[in-house]
C-alpha positions as a printed NumPy array, in Angstrom:
array([[-15.704,  -3.605,   2.904],
       [-12.157,  -4.509,   2.007],
       [-12.439,  -2.38 ,  -1.136],
       [-10.418,   0.842,  -1.436],
       [-12.081,   4.128,  -2.341],
       [-10.4  ,   7.2  ,  -3.783],
       [-11.429,  10.274,  -1.801],
       [ -8.929,  12.855,  -3.025],
       [ -6.307,  13.147,  -5.734],
       [ -3.714,  15.873,  -6.143],
       [ -0.38 ,  15.103,  -7.716],
       [  2.506,  17.523,  -8.304],
       [  3.239,  18.842, -11.77 ],
       [  5.901,  16.708, -13.45 ],
       [  5.344,  13.646, -11.246],
       [  6.132,  11.41 , -14.217],
       [  9.81 ,  12.406, -13.919],
       [ 10.052,  11.879, -10.137],
       [ 10.777,   8.9  ,  -7.925],
       [  7.645,   8.414,  -5.819],
       [  7.625,   7.037,  -2.287],
       [  4.088,   5.785,  -1.698],
       [  3.581,   5.431,   2.064],
       [  0.998,   3.673,   4.2  ],
       [  1.231,   2.392,   7.768],
       [  0.08 ,  -1.103,   6.843],
       [ -0.187,  -3.349,   3.807],
       [ -2.899,  -5.958,   4.408],
       [ -4.64 ,  -7.114,   1.211],
       [ -2.706,  -4.778,  -1.066],
       [ -5.905,  -3.395,  -2.633],
       [ -5.409,   0.237,  -1.57 ],
       [ -1.74 ,   0.192,  -2.549],
       [ -2.563,  -1.308,  -5.938],
       [ -5.175,   1.385,  -6.559],
       [ -2.655,   4.107,  -5.671],
       [  0.037,   2.515,  -7.86 ],
       [ -2.441,   2.281, -10.755],
       [ -3.192,   6.016, -10.401],
       [  0.523,   6.815, -10.516],
       [  0.95 ,   4.634, -13.602],
       [ -2.059,   6.369, -15.196],
       [ -0.17 ,   9.644, -14.68 ],
       [  2.888,   8.249, -16.498],
       [  5.046,   7.468, -13.463],
       [  7.209,   4.499, -14.509],
       [  6.68 ,   1.402, -12.378],
       [ 10.391,   1.261, -11.534],
       [ 10.135,   4.817, -10.139],
       [  7.661,   3.788,  -7.426],
       [  8.645,   2.573,  -3.957],
       [  5.912,   1.449,  -1.55 ],
       [  6.881,   1.971,   2.11 ],
       [  5.   ,   0.583,   5.123],
       [  5.589,  -0.283,   8.768],
       [  3.982,  -3.718,   8.711],
       [  2.808,  -5.912,   5.834],
       [  1.067,  -9.23 ,   5.303],
       [  2.567, -11.855,   3.038],
       [ -0.599, -12.022,   0.856],
       [ -0.529,  -8.24 ,   0.372],
       [  3.13 ,  -8.228,  -0.623],
       [  2.535, -11.125,  -3.014],
       [ -0.44 ,  -9.336,  -4.61 ],
       [  1.568,  -6.171,  -5.282],
       [  4.655,  -8.067,  -6.452],
       [  2.544, -10.111,  -8.881],
       [  0.633,  -7.11 , -10.28 ],
       [  3.569,  -4.664, -10.322],
       [  6.869,  -6.572, -10.295],
       [  9.023,  -3.453, -10.76 ],
       [  7.632,  -1.589,  -7.723],
       [  9.964,  -1.733,  -4.723],
       [  8.329,  -2.723,  -1.424],
       [ 10.028,  -1.534,   1.762],
       [  8.585,  -2.752,   5.069],
       [  9.54 ,  -2.836,   8.713],
       [  7.881,  -6.187,   9.453],
       [  6.329,  -9.011,   7.426],
       [  3.527, -11.028,   9.039],
       [  2.193, -14.265,   7.539],
       [ -1.529, -13.636,   7.007],
       [ -4.687, -11.509,   7.248],
       [ -7.933, -12.385,   9.038],
       [-11.575, -12.122,   7.928],
       [-11.611,  -8.432,   8.974],
       [ -8.588,  -7.7  ,   6.739],
       [ -6.299,  -7.195,   9.739],
       [ -2.724,  -8.396,   9.526],
       [ -2.099, -11.545,  11.629],
       [ -0.655, -11.589,  14.116],
       [ -0.175,  -7.871,  13.412],
       [ -1.377,  -5.152,  15.72 ],
       [ -5.089,  -4.838,  14.949],
       [ -6.414,  -1.836,  13.066],
       [ -3.546,   0.648,  12.861],
       [ -5.846,   3.644,  12.344],
       [ -7.935,   2.746,  15.404],
       [ -4.822,   2.383,  17.524],
       [ -3.225,   5.587,  16.251],
       [ -6.329,   7.78 ,  16.492],
       [ -7.921,   6.096,  19.537],
       [-11.074,   5.095,  17.634],
       [-12.794,   1.751,  17.258]])
């Protein structure tokens, strides 16, 4: 659907005082990352204490996060220019989860 859904939430006691490394294999639209960042902010984690780490990102996803949360650090291995109509990073590597878990 392109829309993120929260399935589980469990944060450590005192997370508001920690530096949080939020990790995902890919950053396509930025929607899932923005939802996760919003949850951290709702639990009093300062924006400047959040680093988002991914292997591969799309330029639109990075721009969306940087616009919404300018103090969050984004660390990526590769930046690709776009996403397609299926929300896959282009040129990218297809659906990372399908490749990793052998599903389709």
